[in-house]
C-alpha positions in Angstrom: 113.5 142.6 105.7 112.6 140.3 102.8 113.6 137.0 101.4 113.5 135.2 98.1 112.3 131.6 98.5 111.7 128.7 96.0 108.7 126.4 96.4 106.7 124.5 93.8 109.1 125.3 91.0 108.6 129.0 91.4 110.4 131.8 93.2 108.7 134.3 95.5 109.8 137.6 97.2 108.3 137.5 100.7 108.2 139.8 103.7 107.0 139.1 107.2 103.2 139.2 107.6 102.6 138.7 103.8 100.0 136.3 102.5 100.5 134.5 99.2 99.2 131.6 97.2 101.8 128.9 96.3 101.6 125.4 94.7 99.8 122.9 96.9 101.7 122.0 100.1 100.6 119.0 102.2 99.5 120.0 105.6 96.4 121.0 107.6 95.1 124.5 107.9 96.7 126.4 110.9 99.8 124.2 110.9 103.3 125.8 110.8 105.6 124.9 108.0 109.3 125.6 107.5 110.5 126.6 104.0 114.2 126.0 103.8 114.9 126.7 100.2 116.0 130.4 100.7 117.9 132.0 97.9 118.4 135.4 99.4 117.8 137.4 102.5 118.0 141.2 102.6 117.9 143.3 105.8 118.5 146.9 104.8 122.1 147.1 103.5 122.9 143.6 104.8 122.3 141.3 101.8 123.0 137.6 101.9 122.9 135.6 98.7 123.2 131.8 98.5 124.9 129.7 95.8 122.2 128.5 95.1 120.7 128.3 98.6 121.6 129.8 101.9 122.8 127.2 104.4 121.2 128.6 107.5 118.3 130.6 106.0 114.7 129.6 106.6 111.2 131.1 106.4 108.5 130.0 108.8 104.9 130.2 107.5 101.4 129.2 108.6 99.0 127.5 106.3 95.9 129.7 106.0 93.8 127.7 103.6 93.7 125.3 100.6 91.8 126.0 97.4 91.6 125.7 93.7 92.1 128.5 91.2 89.7 129.6 88.4 89.2 127.2 85.6 91.5 127.5 82.5 89.6 126.6 79.3 91.5 124.7 76.6 89.9 124.6 73.2 91.3 123.0 70.1 89.4 123.7 66.8 90.1 123.0 63.1 87.6 124.7 60.8 85.8 122.7 58.2 87.1 119.4 59.6 84.5 118.4 62.2 87.2 118.7 64.8 86.6 120.3 68.2 88.1 119.4 71.6 87.3 121.3 74.8 89.0 120.7 78.2 89.4 122.5 81.5 91.9 122.6 84.3 91.8 123.9 87.9 95.1 124.2 89.7 95.3 123.5 93.4 97.0 126.0 95.7 97.8 126.6 99.3 97.5 130.1 100.8 100.3 130.7 103.4 101.1 133.6 105.7 104.8 134.3 106.3 105.5 134.7 110.1 109.3 134.7 110.4 112.4 135.1 108.3 115.7 134.0 109.6 119.1 134.3 108.0 
């Protein structure tokens, strides 16, 4: 059984017991969250597709940890013009573990 959920502007295909990193979700580590933006649930040959979301579909997950990804370096450079800009960015994420999928 798997589901397709939308969170943080992205879509993920999840199964029960799976751990994944999503955009930062407000909550403490160990707390249970309910993801109600479910696009599709498939259980063998039984496939339910929402338009765009399923009315009664939900995914229950537990927050494992919070963190920040590796730094992305941004460099702007124009040769022979004394122009050089350097920046960096670290994106925050939340690691969740999917515990239950309901249709």
